[in-house]
PDB file of N, CA, C and O in Angstrom:
ATOM      1  N   ILE A   1      79.600 107.065  98.106  1.00  0.00           N
ATOM      2  CA  ILE A   1      80.522 107.827  99.037  1.00  0.00           C
ATOM      3  C   ILE A   1      80.118 108.650  99.868  1.00  0.00           C
ATOM      4  O   ILE A   1      80.249 108.475 101.080  1.00  0.00           O
ATOM      5  N   ASP A   2      79.438 109.907  99.223  1.00  0.00           N
ATOM      6  CA  ASP A   2      79.306 110.856 100.541  1.00  0.00           C
ATOM      7  C   ASP A   2      78.687 110.442 101.762  1.00  0.00           C
ATOM      8  O   ASP A   2      78.960 111.061 102.790  1.00  0.00           O
ATOM      9  N   GLU A   3      77.894 109.483 101.791  1.00  0.00           N
ATOM     10  CA  GLU A   3      77.449 109.018 102.997  1.00  0.00           C
ATOM     11  C   GLU A   3      78.799 108.607 103.700  1.00  0.00           C
ATOM     12  O   GLU A   3      78.972 109.157 104.787  1.00  0.00           O
ATOM     13  N   LEU A   4      79.584 107.919 103.369  1.00  0.00           N
ATOM     14  CA  LEU A   4      80.734 107.498 103.984  1.00  0.00           C
ATOM     15  C   LEU A   4      81.603 108.445 104.787  1.00  0.00           C
ATOM     16  O   LEU A   4      82.311 108.200 105.764  1.00  0.00           O
ATOM     17  N   PHE A   5      81.356 109.730 104.066  1.00  0.00           N
ATOM     18  CA  PHE A   5      82.557 110.766 104.470  1.00  0.00           C
ATOM     19  C   PHE A   5      81.496 111.649 105.326  1.00  0.00           C
ATOM     20  O   PHE A   5      81.898 112.545 106.069  1.00  0.00           O
ATOM     21  N   MET A   6      80.025 111.321 105.169  1.00  0.00           N
ATOM     22  CA  MET A   6      79.293 112.482 106.136  1.00  0.00           C
ATOM     23  C   MET A   6      79.290 113.906 105.167  1.00  0.00           C
ATOM     24  O   MET A   6      78.696 114.873 105.645  1.00  0.00           O
ATOM     25  N   GLU A   7      79.820 114.033 104.061  1.00  0.00           N
ATOM     26  CA  GLU A   7      79.578 115.193 103.275  1.00  0.00           C
ATOM     27  C   GLU A   7      79.687 115.180 101.829  1.00  0.00           C
ATOM     28  O   GLU A   7      80.403 114.267 101.417  1.00  0.00           O
ATOM     29  N   ASP A   8      79.147 115.984 100.876  1.00  0.00           N
ATOM     30  CA  ASP A   8      79.801 115.836  99.731  1.00  0.00           C
ATOM     31  C   ASP A   8      81.029 115.932  98.966  1.00  0.00           C
ATOM     32  O   ASP A   8      81.479 117.026  98.626  1.00  0.00           O
ATOM     33  N   VAL A   9      81.612 114.784  98.668  1.00  0.00           N
ATOM     34  CA  VAL A   9      83.008 114.847  98.085  1.00  0.00           C
ATOM     35  C   VAL A   9      83.081 114.256  96.676  1.00  0.00           C
ATOM     36  O   VAL A   9      84.029 113.671  96.150  1.00  0.00           O
ATOM     37  N   SER A  10      81.526 114.618  96.039  1.00  0.00           N
ATOM     38  CA  SER A  10      81.384 114.771  94.390  1.00  0.00           C
ATOM     39  C   SER A  10      82.268 115.300  93.634  1.00  0.00           C
ATOM     40  O   SER A  10      82.654 114.755  92.600  1.00  0.00           O
ATOM     41  N   ASP A  11      82.796 116.689  94.157  1.00  0.00           N
ATOM     42  CA  ASP A  11      83.368 117.253  93.305  1.00  0.00           C
ATOM     43  C   ASP A  11      85.323 117.093  93.604  1.00  0.00           C
ATOM     44  O   ASP A  11      86.247 117.822  93.241  1.00  0.00           O
ATOM     45  N   MET A  12      85.308 116.226  94.148  1.00  0.00           N
ATOM     46  CA  MET A  12      86.855 116.137  94.703  1.00  0.00           C
ATOM     47  C   MET A  12      87.047 114.730  94.547  1.00  0.00           C
ATOM     48  O   MET A  12      87.920 114.369  95.336  1.00  0.00           O
ATOM     49  N   MET A  13      86.655 113.890  93.942  1.00  0.00           N
ATOM     50  CA  MET A  13      86.653 112.474  93.514  1.00  0.00           C
ATOM     51  C   MET A  13      88.134 112.076  93.219  1.00  0.00           C
ATOM     52  O   MET A  13      88.484 110.940  93.541  1.00  0.00           O
ATOM     53  N   ASP A  14      88.860 112.762  92.743  1.00  0.00           N
ATOM     54  CA  ASP A  14      90.379 112.919  92.989  1.00  0.00           C
ATOM     55  C   ASP A  14      91.186 113.588  93.725  1.00  0.00           C
ATOM     56  O   ASP A  14      92.405 113.517  93.571  1.00  0.00           O
ATOM     57  N   GLU A  15      90.694 114.225  94.500  1.00  0.00           N
ATOM     58  CA  GLU A  15      91.180 115.118  95.319  1.00  0.00           C
ATOM     59  C   GLU A  15      91.956 114.536  96.480  1.00  0.00           C
ATOM     60  O   GLU A  15      91.327 113.628  97.023  1.00  0.00           O
ATOM     61  N   ASP A  16      93.187 114.801  97.046  1.00  0.00           N
ATOM     62  CA  ASP A  16      93.884 114.231  98.408  1.00  0.00           C
ATOM     63  C   ASP A  16      92.715 114.208  99.463  1.00  0.00           C
ATOM     64  O   ASP A  16      92.524 115.364  99.841  1.00  0.00           O
ATOM     65  N   LEU A  17      92.046 113.510  99.946  1.00  0.00           N
ATOM     66  CA  LEU A  17      91.136 113.676 101.028  1.00  0.00           C
ATOM     67  C   LEU A  17      91.924 114.077 102.618  1.00  0.00           C
ATOM     68  O   LEU A  17      91.439 114.405 103.701  1.00  0.00           O
ATOM     69  N   PHE A  18      93.192 113.894 102.205  1.00  0.00           N
ATOM     70  CA  PHE A  18      93.888 113.882 103.536  1.00  0.00           C
ATOM     71  C   PHE A  18      94.216 115.485 103.658  1.00  0.00           C
ATOM     72  O   PHE A  18      93.873 116.207 104.594  1.00  0.00           O
ATOM     73  N   ASP A  19      95.014 115.902 102.409  1.00  0.00           N
ATOM     74  CA  ASP A  19      95.299 116.880 102.203  1.00  0.00           C
ATOM     75  C   ASP A  19      94.188 118.176 101.934  1.00  0.00           C
ATOM     76  O   ASP A  19      94.595 119.300 101.643  1.00  0.00           O
ATOM     77  N   ALA A  20      92.574 117.812 102.091  1.00  0.00           N
ATOM     78  CA  ALA A  20      91.601 118.719 101.861  1.00  0.00           C
ATOM     79  C   ALA A  20      91.462 119.106 103.534  1.00  0.00           C
ATOM     80  O   ALA A  20      91.205 120.223 103.983  1.00  0.00           O
ATOM     81  N   GLY A  21      91.741 117.675 104.430  1.00  0.00           N
ATOM     82  CA  GLY A  21      91.140 118.101 105.868  1.00  0.00           C
ATOM     83  C   GLY A  21      89.906 116.937 105.622  1.00  0.00           C
ATOM     84  O   GLY A  21      89.228 116.912 106.649  1.00  0.00           O
ATOM     85  N   VAL A  22      89.487 116.152 104.803  1.00  0.00           N
ATOM     86  CA  VAL A  22      88.400 115.666 104.853  1.00  0.00           C
ATOM     87  C   VAL A  22      88.982 114.219 106.068  1.00  0.00           C
ATOM     88  O   VAL A  22      88.357 114.021 107.110  1.00  0.00           O
ATOM     89  N   LEU A  23      89.888 113.588 105.784  1.00  0.00           N
ATOM     90  CA  LEU A  23      90.443 112.575 106.284  1.00  0.00           C
ATOM     91  C   LEU A  23      91.573 112.961 107.383  1.00  0.00           C
ATOM     92  O   LEU A  23      92.331 113.917 107.219  1.00  0.00           O
ATOM     93  N   ASP A  24      91.605 112.126 108.509  1.00  0.00           N
ATOM     94  CA  ASP A  24      92.539 112.204 109.524  1.00  0.00           C
ATOM     95  C   ASP A  24      92.999 111.162 110.073  1.00  0.00           C
ATOM     96  O   ASP A  24      92.601 110.181 109.446  1.00  0.00           O
ATOM     97  N   SER A  25      93.700 110.857 111.013  1.00  0.00           N
ATOM     98  CA  SER A  25      94.083 109.298 111.080  1.00  0.00           C
ATOM     99  C   SER A  25      92.715 108.948 111.873  1.00  0.00           C
ATOM    100  O   SER A  25      92.171 107.877 111.607  1.00  0.00           O
ATOM    101  N   MET A  26      92.136 109.813 112.841  1.00  0.00           N
ATOM    102  CA  MET A  26      90.829 109.013 113.516  1.00  0.00           C
ATOM    103  C   MET A  26      89.694 109.007 112.553  1.00  0.00           C
ATOM    104  O   MET A  26      88.767 108.249 112.842  1.00  0.00           O
ATOM    105  N   GLY A  27      89.606 109.614 111.610  1.00  0.00           N
ATOM    106  CA  GLY A  27      88.470 109.663 110.597  1.00  0.00           C
ATOM    107  C   GLY A  27      89.000 108.524 109.576  1.00  0.00           C
ATOM    108  O   GLY A  27      88.152 107.755 109.125  1.00  0.00           O
ATOM    109  N   THR A  28      90.163 108.389 109.239  1.00  0.00           N
ATOM    110  CA  THR A  28      90.603 106.854 108.897  1.00  0.00           C
ATOM    111  C   THR A  28      90.047 105.719 109.594  1.00  0.00           C
ATOM    112  O   THR A  28      89.358 104.812 109.130  1.00  0.00           O
ATOM    113  N   VAL A  29      90.502 105.928 110.945  1.00  0.00           N
ATOM    114  CA  VAL A  29      89.672 104.395 111.397  1.00  0.00           C
ATOM    115  C   VAL A  29      88.266 104.450 111.346  1.00  0.00           C
ATOM    116  O   VAL A  29      87.668 103.397 111.126  1.00  0.00           O
ATOM    117  N   GLU A  30      87.463 105.772 111.554  1.00  0.00           N
ATOM    118  CA  GLU A  30      86.022 105.677 111.208  1.00  0.00           C
ATOM    119  C   GLU A  30      85.719 105.191 110.283  1.00  0.00           C
ATOM    120  O   GLU A  30      84.792 104.387 110.380  1.00  0.00           O
ATOM    121  N   LEU A  31      86.290 105.408 109.020  1.00  0.00           N
ATOM    122  CA  LEU A  31      86.080 104.944 107.595  1.00  0.00           C
ATOM    123  C   LEU A  31      86.348 103.717 107.329  1.00  0.00           C
ATOM    124  O   LEU A  31      85.742 103.238 106.370  1.00  0.00           O
ATOM    125  N   ILE A  32      87.297 102.856 108.057  1.00  0.00           N
ATOM    126  CA  ILE A  32      87.771 101.574 107.770  1.00  0.00           C
ATOM    127  C   ILE A  32      86.368 100.783 108.670  1.00  0.00           C
ATOM    128  O   ILE A  32      85.924  99.714 108.252  1.00  0.00           O
ATOM    129  N   VAL A  33      86.006 101.197 109.432  1.00  0.00           N
ATOM    130  CA  VAL A  33      85.000 100.552 110.305  1.00  0.00           C
ATOM    131  C   VAL A  33      83.836 101.077 109.611  1.00  0.00           C
ATOM    132  O   VAL A  33      83.126 100.071 109.587  1.00  0.00           O
ATOM    133  N   GLU A  34      83.336 101.771 109.173  1.00  0.00           N
ATOM    134  CA  GLU A  34      82.255 101.725 108.358  1.00  0.00           C
ATOM    135  C   GLU A  34      82.158 101.090 107.020  1.00  0.00           C
ATOM    136  O   GLU A  34      81.154 100.413 106.797  1.00  0.00           O
ATOM    137  N   ILE A  35      83.263 101.245 105.899  1.00  0.00           N
ATOM    138  CA  ILE A  35      83.830 100.409 105.218  1.00  0.00           C
ATOM    139  C   ILE A  35      83.027  98.948 105.750  1.00  0.00           C
ATOM    140  O   ILE A  35      82.080  98.457 105.136  1.00  0.00           O
ATOM    141  N   GLU A  36      83.524  98.464 106.821  1.00  0.00           N
ATOM    142  CA  GLU A  36      83.710  97.121 106.805  1.00  0.00           C
ATOM    143  C   GLU A  36      82.488  96.639 106.982  1.00  0.00           C
ATOM    144  O   GLU A  36      82.033  95.637 106.431  1.00  0.00           O
ATOM    145  N   ASN A  37      81.701  97.644 108.080  1.00  0.00           N
ATOM    146  CA  ASN A  37      80.363  97.285 108.155  1.00  0.00           C
ATOM    147  C   ASN A  37      79.078  97.296 107.144  1.00  0.00           C
ATOM    148  O   ASN A  37      78.110  96.537 107.094  1.00  0.00           O
ATOM    149  N   ARG A  38      79.383  98.295 106.455  1.00  0.00           N
ATOM    150  CA  ARG A  38      78.423  98.746 105.567  1.00  0.00           C
ATOM    151  C   ARG A  38      78.606  97.176 104.457  1.00  0.00           C
ATOM    152  O   ARG A  38      77.694  96.361 104.318  1.00  0.00           O
ATOM    153  N   PHE A  39      79.955  97.065 103.798  1.00  0.00           N
ATOM    154  CA  PHE A  39      80.377  96.012 102.998  1.00  0.00           C
ATOM    155  C   PHE A  39      80.522  94.908 103.160  1.00  0.00           C
ATOM    156  O   PHE A  39      80.865  94.061 102.336  1.00  0.00           O
ATOM    157  N   ASP A  40      80.217  94.762 104.500  1.00  0.00           N
ATOM    158  CA  ASP A  40      80.726  93.565 104.608  1.00  0.00           C
ATOM    159  C   ASP A  40      81.620  92.410 104.548  1.00  0.00           C
ATOM    160  O   ASP A  40      81.400  91.200 104.501  1.00  0.00           O
ATOM    161  N   ILE A  41      83.249  93.481 104.570  1.00  0.00           N
ATOM    162  CA  ILE A  41      84.418  93.072 103.894  1.00  0.00           C
ATOM    163  C   ILE A  41      85.429  93.616 105.231  1.00  0.00           C
ATOM    164  O   ILE A  41      85.350  94.521 106.062  1.00  0.00           O
ATOM    165  N   ARG A  42      86.483  92.427 104.894  1.00  0.00           N
ATOM    166  CA  ARG A  42      87.583  92.992 106.043  1.00  0.00           C
ATOM    167  C   ARG A  42      88.710  94.107 105.383  1.00  0.00           C
ATOM    168  O   ARG A  42      89.225  93.804 104.307  1.00  0.00           O
ATOM    169  N   VAL A  43      89.013  95.152 105.917  1.00  0.00           N
ATOM    170  CA  VAL A  43      90.094  95.726 105.421  1.00  0.00           C
ATOM    171  C   VAL A  43      91.255  95.874 106.095  1.00  0.00           C
ATOM    172  O   VAL A  43      91.440  96.838 106.838  1.00  0.00           O
ATOM    173  N   PRO A  44      92.304  94.769 105.867  1.00  0.00           N
ATOM    174  CA  PRO A  44      93.288  94.878 106.373  1.00  0.00           C
ATOM    175  C   PRO A  44      94.256  96.199 106.320  1.00  0.00           C
ATOM    176  O   PRO A  44      94.524  96.867 105.322  1.00  0.00           O
ATOM    177  N   VAL A  45      94.698  96.389 107.634  1.00  0.00           N
ATOM    178  CA  VAL A  45      95.420  97.385 107.989  1.00  0.00           C
ATOM    179  C   VAL A  45      96.627  97.777 106.769  1.00  0.00           C
ATOM    180  O   VAL A  45      96.972  98.859 106.294  1.00  0.00           O
ATOM    181  N   THR A  46      97.069  96.391 106.519  1.00  0.00           N
ATOM    182  CA  THR A  46      98.172  96.417 105.422  1.00  0.00           C
ATOM    183  C   THR A  46      97.611  96.829 104.044  1.00  0.00           C
ATOM    184  O   THR A  46      98.429  97.331 103.274  1.00  0.00           O
ATOM    185  N   GLU A  47      96.746  96.737 103.755  1.00  0.00           N
ATOM    186  CA  GLU A  47      96.041  97.489 102.815  1.00  0.00           C
ATOM    187  C   GLU A  47      95.416  98.655 102.447  1.00  0.00           C
ATOM    188  O   GLU A  47      94.767  98.937 101.439  1.00  0.00           O
ATOM    189  N   PHE A  48      95.727  99.315 103.462  1.00  0.00           N
ATOM    190  CA  PHE A  48      94.867 100.803 103.902  1.00  0.00           C
ATOM    191  C   PHE A  48      96.401 101.701 103.791  1.00  0.00           C
ATOM    192  O   PHE A  48      96.844 102.287 104.778  1.00  0.00           O
ATOM    193  N   GLY A  49      96.873 101.704 102.906  1.00  0.00           N
ATOM    194  CA  GLY A  49      97.870 102.631 102.807  1.00  0.00           C
ATOM    195  C   GLY A  49      97.382 104.071 102.237  1.00  0.00           C
ATOM    196  O   GLY A  49      96.875 104.246 101.129  1.00  0.00           O
ATOM    197  N   ARG A  50      97.676 105.217 103.366  1.00  0.00           N
ATOM    198  CA  ARG A  50      97.435 106.567 102.687  1.00  0.00           C
ATOM    199  C   ARG A  50      97.369 106.682 101.243  1.00  0.00           C
ATOM    200  O   ARG A  50      96.335 107.003 100.657  1.00  0.00           O
ATOM    201  N   ASP A  51      98.406 106.437 100.701  1.00  0.00           N
ATOM    202  CA  ASP A  51      98.389 106.670  99.002  1.00  0.00           C
ATOM    203  C   ASP A  51      97.588 105.920  98.113  1.00  0.00           C
ATOM    204  O   ASP A  51      97.106 106.270  97.036  1.00  0.00           O
ATOM    205  N   ASP A  52      97.495 104.617  98.833  1.00  0.00           N
ATOM    206  CA  ASP A  52      96.393 104.138  97.951  1.00  0.00           C
ATOM    207  C   ASP A  52      95.442 104.223  98.342  1.00  0.00           C
ATOM    208  O   ASP A  52      94.744 103.414  97.730  1.00  0.00           O
ATOM    209  N   TRP A  53      94.690 104.900  99.283  1.00  0.00           N
ATOM    210  CA  TRP A  53      93.110 105.166  99.342  1.00  0.00           C
ATOM    211  C   TRP A  53      93.151 106.719  99.654  1.00  0.00           C
ATOM    212  O   TRP A  53      92.159 106.903 100.359  1.00  0.00           O
ATOM    213  N   ASN A  54      93.690 107.716  99.510  1.00  0.00           N
ATOM    214  CA  ASN A  54      93.625 108.927  99.757  1.00  0.00           C
ATOM    215  C   ASN A  54      92.735 109.817  98.843  1.00  0.00           C
ATOM    216  O   ASN A  54      92.728 111.047  98.892  1.00  0.00           O
ATOM    217  N   THR A  55      92.031 109.099  98.053  1.00  0.00           N
ATOM    218  CA  THR A  55      91.487 109.885  97.426  1.00  0.00           C
ATOM    219  C   THR A  55      89.645 109.021  97.356  1.00  0.00           C
ATOM    220  O   THR A  55      89.300 107.867  97.607  1.00  0.00           O
ATOM    221  N   ALA A  56      89.105 109.856  97.045  1.00  0.00           N
ATOM    222  CA  ALA A  56      87.649 108.869  97.074  1.00  0.00           C
ATOM    223  C   ALA A  56      87.245 108.114  95.809  1.00  0.00           C
ATOM    224  O   ALA A  56      86.184 107.495  95.886  1.00  0.00           O
ATOM    225  N   ASN A  57      88.053 108.054  94.431  1.00  0.00           N
ATOM    226  CA  ASN A  57      87.953 107.339  93.600  1.00  0.00           C
ATOM    227  C   ASN A  57      88.835 105.843  93.840  1.00  0.00           C
ATOM    228  O   ASN A  57      88.486 104.737  93.428  1.00  0.00           O
ATOM    229  N   LYS A  58      90.221 106.213  94.727  1.00  0.00           N
ATOM    230  CA  LYS A  58      91.248 105.287  95.287  1.00  0.00           C
ATOM    231  C   LYS A  58      90.142 104.156  96.236  1.00  0.00           C
ATOM    232  O   LYS A  58      90.134 102.927  96.175  1.00  0.00           O
ATOM    233  N   ILE A  59      89.340 104.979  97.013  1.00  0.00           N
ATOM    234  CA  ILE A  59      88.474 104.221  97.731  1.00  0.00           C
ATOM    235  C   ILE A  59      87.357 103.155  97.280  1.00  0.00           C
ATOM    236  O   ILE A  59      86.997 102.052  97.691  1.00  0.00           O
ATOM    237  N   ILE A  60      87.026 103.916  96.362  1.00  0.00           N
ATOM    238  CA  ILE A  60      85.701 103.182  95.848  1.00  0.00           C
ATOM    239  C   ILE A  60      86.647 101.603  94.981  1.00  0.00           C
ATOM    240  O   ILE A  60      86.269 100.431  94.988  1.00  0.00           O
ATOM    241  N   ALA A  61      87.635 102.066  94.473  1.00  0.00           N
ATOM    242  CA  ALA A  61      88.395 101.162  93.909  1.00  0.00           C
ATOM    243  C   ALA A  61      88.823  99.683  94.764  1.00  0.00           C
ATOM    244  O   ALA A  61      88.629  98.476  94.623  1.00  0.00           O
ATOM    245  N   GLY A  62      89.416 100.457  95.577  1.00  0.00           N
ATOM    246  CA  GLY A  62      89.641  99.371  96.926  1.00  0.00           C
ATOM    247  C   GLY A  62      88.536  98.327  97.770  1.00  0.00           C
ATOM    248  O   GLY A  62      88.604  97.247  98.357  1.00  0.00           O
ATOM    249  N   ILE A  63      87.497  99.339  97.449  1.00  0.00           N
ATOM    250  CA  ILE A  63      86.178  98.460  98.015  1.00  0.00           C
ATOM    251  C   ILE A  63      85.783  97.439  97.151  1.00  0.00           C
ATOM    252  O   ILE A  63      85.536  96.294  97.531  1.00  0.00           O
ATOM    253  N   VAL A  64      85.709  97.873  95.856  1.00  0.00           N
ATOM    254  CA  VAL A  64      85.500  96.824  94.737  1.00  0.00           C
ATOM    255  C   VAL A  64      86.403  95.461  95.199  1.00  0.00           C
ATOM    256  O   VAL A  64      86.047  94.415  95.742  1.00  0.00           O
ATOM    257  N   GLU A  65      87.671  95.919  94.761  1.00  0.00           N
ATOM    258  CA  GLU A  65      88.651  95.095  94.663  1.00  0.00           C
ATOM    259  C   GLU A  65      88.490  93.804  95.926  1.00  0.00           C
ATOM    260  O   GLU A  65      88.621  92.588  95.791  1.00  0.00           O
ATOM    261  N   LEU A  66      88.182  94.554  97.070  1.00  0.00           N
ATOM    262  CA  LEU A  66      87.929  93.620  98.400  1.00  0.00           C
ATOM    263  C   LEU A  66      87.018  93.027  98.075  1.00  0.00           C
ATOM    264  O   LEU A  66      87.027  91.808  98.243  1.00  0.00           O
ATOM    265  N   GLN A  67      85.842  93.704  97.463  1.00  0.00           N
ATOM    266  CA  GLN A  67      84.617  92.625  97.448  1.00  0.00           C
ATOM    267  C   GLN A  67      84.981  91.487  96.495  1.00  0.00           C
ATOM    268  O   GLN A  67      84.603  90.327  96.660  1.00  0.00           O
ATOM    269  N   ASN A  68      85.740  91.909  95.488  1.00  0.00           N
ATOM    270  CA  ASN A  68      86.035  90.641  94.471  1.00  0.00           C
ATOM    271  C   ASN A  68      87.240  89.725  95.112  1.00  0.00           C
ATOM    272  O   ASN A  68      87.642  88.855  94.339  1.00  0.00           O
ATOM    273  N   ALA A  69      87.793  89.769  96.213  1.00  0.00           N
ATOM    274  CA  ALA A  69      88.929  88.784  96.764  1.00  0.00           C
ATOM    275  C   ALA A  69      88.192  87.720  96.651  1.00  0.00           C
ATOM    276  O   ALA A  69      88.643  86.621  96.971  1.00  0.00           O
TER     277      ALA A  69
END
């Protein structure tokens, strides 16, 4: 997950990444593109709600869910 954010987030797996300044609107778009490319999945915009993907653990769970869909 650190590679997706280009920084170590291992100590903030349940911290809100928007509140922490790790993610913003542009960072979210970049993250979606990176996830889609790296994991060969599509992330529908309707699936990427801020509250559903605001922590590293939620992002991991979302990726796993999309891979298993």
